[in-house]
N, C-alpha and C positions, 0 to 999 in steps of 0.2 A: 129422442136421444141423440145427442150431438157426438159425432164421431170425429176424434182428433186425428189428423194426419201425422204419420211418423216423421219426425224431424231428423235430418241427417246428423250423425254424430259429429261433435266439434273436432276440428283438426288438432292433433297434439301440438303442444308448444315446441318450437325448434330447440334442439339441444344446444348447449353452450358451444360456441366456436363455429356453428354452422351458419351459413348465410341464409337470410329469409327467402322463401320461395317466391318465384316470379309472380307478379300480379297481386301479391299481398300488400295490403295498404300499410303505409308507414305509420299511420295513426291508429291501426287496429288495436282493439282491446286496450285502450288507454286507461291507466289507473294511477291517479295522483300525479300525473305528469310523467310516469314511467311505464313503459310498455312491459308486458309479461315476458317478452324475450329478454329485455334488458335486466329485469329482475332475476331471471334464471341465470344469466351470465354473472351478475353480481354475487348471487348466492354461491355459485360454484367457485368463484374467485376467492371469496372469503373463506370457504371451506378449505381450499388448497393452501391458502396462506396460514390458516390455523394449524393444519397438519405439518406444514413446513417448519413452523416455529417449534412444535412439540418434538418433531424428529431432530431438529437442530440442537435442542437442549439435551436430548438423550445422547446424541453423538458427542457433544462437547463434554458432558460428564464422563462418558466412557473413555474418551481420549485422554482426559486429565488423569483418570484412574490408571490407564495403561501406561502412561508416560511417567508416572511417579516412581522414583526408585523404591524398591521393596525394602531396603534397609534404612530408610529415612522415616522417622516417626512424624506424624502430623504435628502441626504447630500447637495443637491443644495438648499434646502428650510430651512436649519437650520438657526435660527436667529443669528445675530452677538452677540459676547460676550458683556455683559453689557446692552442689550436691556431691558428696563423697569426700569432702575436705577433711572432716573430722575422722572418718574411718581411715583415710589414707595416713593421717598423722598418727593414729594409734597403731596401725599396722607397721609403719616405719619404725616406731619406737620399739615394738616387740622384736622386729627384725634386727635392729641395731644392737639390742641387748644380747640376742642369741649370737650375733656375729662377733661381738667382743668377748663373750665367754667361750666361744668354740675353740676346740683344739683338735689334736689328731683323733680321727675316728668320728668326728661330729659333722661330716659332710652331709649325712642324711638329715640332721636337724636343720641345717641351713637350706636344704633343698625344699623343705616345706614352705619356705618363703620365696626362695629363688631357685627354680628348677635347675638352672645351670650349675649350681653348686655341687650337684651329684658327681661331676667330673673333676672336682678340685682335689688337691692333695694338701691337707692342712698339716701344720707342724706345731709342736709344743703341746704341753698339757692343757687340759680344759681348765678354765678359770685363771689363766696366766694374767689376763686383764679382767678385772672385776668391776663393773659399773655399780656405784652406790647410788647414783641418781641419774635419771634420763629426762630430758625435756625438749620439746620442739621449740626452736628459736626462729625458724623461718619456714613458711609454707606458701608455695606459689604454684599456680596451674600453668603448665607449659604447653598443653595441648588438650584436645578433647579426651577426658578421662585419664589424663597423665598429670602426675603431681611430683614436684621436687620438694622433698622434705629434709630440712637440716635439723639434725638431732644433736644436742649437746650432752656429753656424757662425762660425769664426774667419776674418775677412775681411782680406785684405791691402789696404793703401792703394792707390788707383788711381795708376798712373804718370802724371806730368804730361805733357801733349802736348808734343812737340818741334817748334818752328816752324823751317822751313827758313831763313827770313830771319834768325832768331836765330843759327843755326849759321854762316851765311855772314857775318853782320854787316851792319849798316846804317851810314849816315853818322851818326856820333855827334854831329855838330854840328847836325843837323836831324832829331831823332827824330820819327817819325810817330806817329799816335794808337795804333797797335797795337804800338809798340816798347816793350819792357820794359828800361829802362836799367840794372836791377839783375840782369840775367840771369846775369852772370858770378859774382856774389857769392851768388846763391841767395836774395836777399831778395825779398819780395813787396810791392809798393807799390800794386797795383791796388786800386780801391775795393771790389770784391767778393772779392778774394783773401784767403785766410787762411793761417795756418801749415799746413804739410803734416800730415795726420792720420796717426797710427800705426795699428797693427792694432786691430781692434775685434771684440768678440764679440756677435753678435745671435742672436735666437731666433725660430724660425718653427714655427708649429703646422700640421701637415699632416693632413687627414682621409683615411683610406685604407679602402676597402672590399675585402673578400676573399670569394671564392666558388669552389666546385669547378669545374674545367674538364671538358670531355668526356673527356680522357685520364686523369682521376683526379687530376691535380695541382691545386694551389691557385693561382688567379690573383688579381691585385691591380689596382686602379685608384684614382687620386686622385679625390675627390669634388668638389674645388674647387681654386682657387689657394691657396697657403699664406697664412697670416695671421701677421704679425709680432706677437709678444707679448713681455711683460716676462720677464726671466730669473728663475730661482728665487732666493729670498732666502736669506740665511745665518742661522744660529742659533748660540747659545752652545753650545759643546761640553759634553758631560757631564763631571762630575768623575771622575777616575780614582782607583784604589785606591793609587797610588804616592805616596810621600812626596816631600819636597823633594829635587831632584837634588843629589848630592854628588860632589865630585871623586874619582876612583879612587885607592885607596891600594894600594901594592905588598904590604902585609901582609894584605890582604883576600883570602881564598882564592877568593871568587867572582870577583874581578877577573882572577885568573890563568886560570880556566876560560873566562871570556867573551872575554878577549883571544885566547887560543889558538884558540878555536872560530871567532871572526870572521876571524882571519888565515887559517885553513884554508878557511873558507866563501867569503870574498871574494877572497882573494889567492892561494889554492892553496898556502899555506905549512903543511905538516904533514898528518898523518892526521886527517881529520874524524871518523871513527868513534870514535876513542879518547876524544872529549869528549862523546859521546852516551850517554844512559841506555839501558838495555836496552829493546827494542821501539820505539825512536825511529828513524825512517828519514828522513834528509835527504840531498840531493845537492848537492855544491858547484857553484857557478856556473862553467861552462866555456864558452869560455876565461875565465880569471880577469880581471875588468875592472880590478883594482887591484893595486898592487905592495906596499902596506903599509896597515895599519889602526891608527888611534890612538884608543883609548877616552878620551872626554873627560868623561863624567859617567854616573852611574847613580842611579836612584830606585827604592826597594824597597818592596814591600808587606810591611812589617815592620821589623825593626831595620835602620837605615841604616849603623850603624857596623860596623867590621870585628870579627868574633867568630870563635872557633874553629868548626870544622865541627860542626854539631849531629848528633844521632843519625840513623842511616840511615832513609830514608823521609821526611825533612823536605822540604817543598815551599815554594818561595818564588818569587813573580812579581816581575820587574824590568823597568824600561824604561831602556834604555841609549842614549846618543848617542855617535856615532863620527865621525871624519873619515877618509875613505878617500882615499888618494893614487893618482892615475892615473899612467900611464907618462910623461906629459908634465910631471909635477910638480904639477899642479893637484889640489886636494882638494875633496871633495864631502861635505857633512854628511848623515848618515843616522841614523835612529832605529829601534831594534828593541825589540819586546816579547818577552820571554823568560820561560820557566818553568824553574827549576832544581830539582834533586832530589838529595839526598845518598845516596851508596852507597859502602861500603867506605872511609869516612873522607874522602871528597872530594865536591865539587859536580860534577854533570853536567847537560848540557842535556837537559831532558825534552821541550821543544817550542819551536818558533819560532812564536809566536802571530800570528794574522792581524790582530789589532787590540789596542790597549791595553785593559786590563780596566777597565770602568766601575764606579764606586761605586754600589751599589743605591740607588734613590730612597727617601727616608724615607717610612715608612708614614703615611697621613693621620691626623691627630689626631682622636680621637673627640669629638663635641660634648659 
């Protein structure tokens, strides 16, 4: 039996960062060109680099979170541009209506829209100004969640107060200082009295702030009382592409198509689809508001005179004027912008245009 001598245990590999022991061979334990000591150093270095990268990512994320303002939503939660505009316009319209109707004792009603109104002192009776129509004419955002809304109000003239003594009548031979001798005729002879005023349109600018509520909805509040402002000005309309309006001629094939189309569309007379080009979809007005339609003139973008039907696919834009007759015999003038197209030797309605076609502006002349 062969007895093996006990071999001494191998020396442990030096730890990373320690210098090799004296007398150790530089080429000891060679493995693939790398010593085990170099391998240990490299493994430790890679481990520390990995830990440093992980810790750095964690600290960077934590720093970004801690430095972000708490009241600023993240980019994925930003509301889209224009959010709140429709609500601000509706709120301003209701507020303007209550403001115009308000009189003495209505401070609380206004405070529901503008809290500062609770300290006001209103005068005059409620309904002294009565809006019969309200509409928004301008809406612009002046800051985050802040809107400037201009509301146009059509106001009815105030009703003249009725004096009981005037109804019962006084002694006409000895009129008192408060007696209006022209009450029966409607004339105003007082020094301060003037002719009764008709309806008027006035404009009020309303500042509205919007903000999210606890339940997730959007809330609104007026920032001040309305400010009366001047109304929008008018401008000269753009020139259109249509020529001079011409009276309709029975020999014009366009006239036949337009007459039949409008009779079906406005008066329910005939089949509407037979006058429409393929892929054109229109729905007649129901119930029909008119009993008959009379074409009075047409202006064309192109030849105005009656011509034979051109080749298929020809397109022409027209502006036509009509008088539509209601059931009670009254007529109403209307104007339509139409686009016609030829197919199978006839004109068809390609579209009922939303507005007349404007002529392109001339290009600026070069210096």
